[in-house]
C-alpha positions in Angstrom: 6.7 16.0 11.5 8.9 15.0 8.5 11.1 13.0 10.9 8.3 10.9 12.3 8.2 7.2 11.4 4.7 7.4 9.9 5.9 10.0 7.3 9.1 8.1 6.6 7.2 4.8 6.1 4.8 6.5 3.7 1.8 6.0 5.9 1.0 9.7 6.0 0.3 11.7 2.8 2.5 14.7 2.1 0.6 18.0 2.7 1.2 19.0 -0.9 -0.3 15.8 -2.2 -3.4 16.2 0.0 -3.8 19.8 -1.2 -3.4 18.7 -4.8 -6.1 16.0 -4.4 -8.4 18.5 -2.7 -7.9 21.1 -5.4 -8.5 18.5 -8.2 -11.7 17.4 -6.4 -12.8 21.1 -6.0 -12.3 21.7 -9.8 -14.4 18.6 -10.5 -17.1 19.9 -8.3 -16.9 17.2 -5.7 -18.6 18.0 -2.4 -16.6 15.6 -0.3 -12.9 14.8 -1.0 -11.2 12.1 1.0 -7.6 11.6 -0.3 -6.0 8.2 0.2 -7.4 4.7 0.2 -6.8 4.1 3.9 -8.7 7.3 4.7 -11.6 6.2 2.5 -11.7 2.8 4.3 -11.7 4.6 7.7 -14.7 6.7 6.6 -16.6 3.6 5.5 -15.8 1.4 8.6 -18.7 2.8 10.8 -21.2 1.9 8.0 -19.9 -1.6 7.6 -19.0 -2.8 11.1 -21.4 -3.5 13.9 -21.8 -0.6 16.3 -20.6 -2.6 19.3 -17.3 -3.4 17.6 -16.8 0.2 16.5 -17.5 1.3 20.0 -14.8 -1.0 21.4 -12.3 0.0 18.7 -12.8 3.7 19.4 -12.6 3.2 23.2 -9.3 1.4 22.8 -7.9 4.2 20.6 -9.0 6.8 23.0 -7.5 4.9 26.0 -4.2 4.6 24.1 -4.2 8.3 23.2 -4.9 9.2 26.8 -2.0 7.0 28.0 0.4 8.5 25.5 -0.7 12.0 26.6 0.0 11.3 30.2 3.4 9.8 29.5 4.7 13.1 28.1 
């Protein structure tokens, strides 16, 4: 995984950083811990965007994932 483009470009948090954020949140007594700004935005998107748009976005992501799965 360390060789993937997403990790090299800094788009994916290091496992140690995620664990550290989670542990810090645990010590503060947080019930839900979402490390990373982009992840927080992704969690909020369904609340902010119209359902029809979210449905289309999820459908296109699933179709892409299915296509990539069948290529392998």
